[in-house]
TORKOL-4160 file (C-alpha; in steps of 0.2 Angstrom, whole numbers, padded with zeros to 4 digits, m for minus):
75
<pt num="1" X="m0071" Y="0026" Z="0198"/>
<pt num="2" X="m0057" Y="0018" Z="0208"/>
<pt num="3" X="m0040" Y="0020" Z="0202"/>
<pt num="4" X="m0036" Y="0002" Z="0205"/>
<pt num="5" X="m0049" Y="m0003" Z="0191"/>
<pt num="6" X="m0040" Y="0000" Z="0175"/>
<pt num="7" X="m0048" Y="m0016" Z="0167"/>
<pt num="8" X="m0065" Y="m0009" Z="0170"/>
<pt num="9" X="m0062" Y="0007" Z="0162"/>
<pt num="10" X="m0053" Y="m0001" Z="0147"/>
<pt num="11" X="m0069" Y="m0013" Z="0146"/>
<pt num="12" X="m0081" Y="0002" Z="0146"/>
<pt num="13" X="m0071" Y="0011" Z="0133"/>
<pt num="14" X="m0071" Y="m0004" Z="0122"/>
<pt num="15" X="m0090" Y="m0007" Z="0124"/>
<pt num="16" X="m0093" Y="0011" Z="0120"/>
<pt num="17" X="m0085" Y="0009" Z="0104"/>
<pt num="18" X="m0093" Y="m0008" Z="0099"/>
<pt num="19" X="m0108" Y="m0010" Z="0109"/>
<pt num="20" X="m0106" Y="m0029" Z="0109"/>
<pt num="21" X="m0100" Y="m0039" Z="0124"/>
<pt num="22" X="m0094" Y="m0053" Z="0112"/>
<pt num="23" X="m0083" Y="m0041" Z="0102"/>
<pt num="24" X="m0076" Y="m0033" Z="0118"/>
<pt num="25" X="m0072" Y="m0050" Z="0125"/>
<pt num="26" X="m0063" Y="m0055" Z="0109"/>
<pt num="27" X="m0054" Y="m0038" Z="0108"/>
<pt num="28" X="m0048" Y="m0039" Z="0126"/>
<pt num="29" X="m0045" Y="m0058" Z="0126"/>
<pt num="30" X="m0057" Y="m0062" Z="0140"/>
<pt num="31" X="m0073" Y="m0071" Z="0143"/>
<pt num="32" X="m0089" Y="m0063" Z="0139"/>
<pt num="33" X="m0095" Y="m0065" Z="0157"/>
<pt num="34" X="m0079" Y="m0055" Z="0162"/>
<pt num="35" X="m0085" Y="m0041" Z="0151"/>
<pt num="36" X="m0103" Y="m0042" Z="0159"/>
<pt num="37" X="m0095" Y="m0042" Z="0177"/>
<pt num="38" X="m0084" Y="m0027" Z="0173"/>
<pt num="39" X="m0099" Y="m0017" Z="0165"/>
<pt num="40" X="m0109" Y="m0021" Z="0181"/>
<pt num="41" X="m0095" Y="m0015" Z="0192"/>
<pt num="42" X="m0094" Y="0001" Z="0182"/>
<pt num="43" X="m0113" Y="0003" Z="0184"/>
<pt num="44" X="m0112" Y="0000" Z="0203"/>
<pt num="45" X="m0097" Y="0012" Z="0205"/>
<pt num="46" X="m0102" Y="0026" Z="0193"/>
<pt num="47" X="m0121" Y="0024" Z="0193"/>
<pt num="48" X="m0122" Y="0023" Z="0174"/>
<pt num="49" X="m0128" Y="0009" Z="0164"/>
<pt num="50" X="m0119" Y="0011" Z="0148"/>
<pt num="51" X="m0130" Y="m0002" Z="0139"/>
<pt num="52" X="m0143" Y="0012" Z="0140"/>
<pt num="53" X="m0139" Y="0024" Z="0125"/>
<pt num="54" X="m0143" Y="0040" Z="0135"/>
<pt num="55" X="m0132" Y="0034" Z="0150"/>
<pt num="56" X="m0118" Y="0029" Z="0137"/>
<pt num="57" X="m0118" Y="0047" Z="0131"/>
<pt num="58" X="m0115" Y="0053" Z="0148"/>
<pt num="59" X="m0101" Y="0041" Z="0151"/>
<pt num="60" X="m0093" Y="0045" Z="0134"/>
<pt num="61" X="m0093" Y="0064" Z="0139"/>
<pt num="62" X="m0086" Y="0060" Z="0156"/>
<pt num="63" X="m0072" Y="0048" Z="0152"/>
<pt num="64" X="m0055" Y="0055" Z="0147"/>
<pt num="65" X="m0051" Y="0055" Z="0128"/>
<pt num="66" X="m0040" Y="0041" Z="0123"/>
<pt num="67" X="m0038" Y="0043" Z="0105"/>
<pt num="68" X="m0028" Y="0054" Z="0094"/>
<pt num="69" X="m0029" Y="0072" Z="0097"/>
<pt num="70" X="m0043" Y="0079" Z="0087"/>
<pt num="71" X="m0039" Y="0092" Z="0074"/>
<pt num="72" X="m0042" Y="0110" Z="0077"/>
<pt num="73" X="m0057" Y="0118" Z="0068"/>
<pt num="74" X="m0053" Y="0128" Z="0053"/>
<pt num="75" X="m0053" Y="0146" Z="0055"/>
């Protein structure tokens, strides 16, 4: 992924959480077609179609964690 495409990565991360282009467009305050175009750009550059569940799982494991630090497992 190109470093100058933070909007694409933000869109991908939001799509992986919701699975809905409409919800992502609402959350990111952009048009639904913008979301579709960014997902297509990710597919072109990364070779992963995140609308396919198996490829979404690969993308999830490859993207950096952006949430809170997970708790350490209990010993």
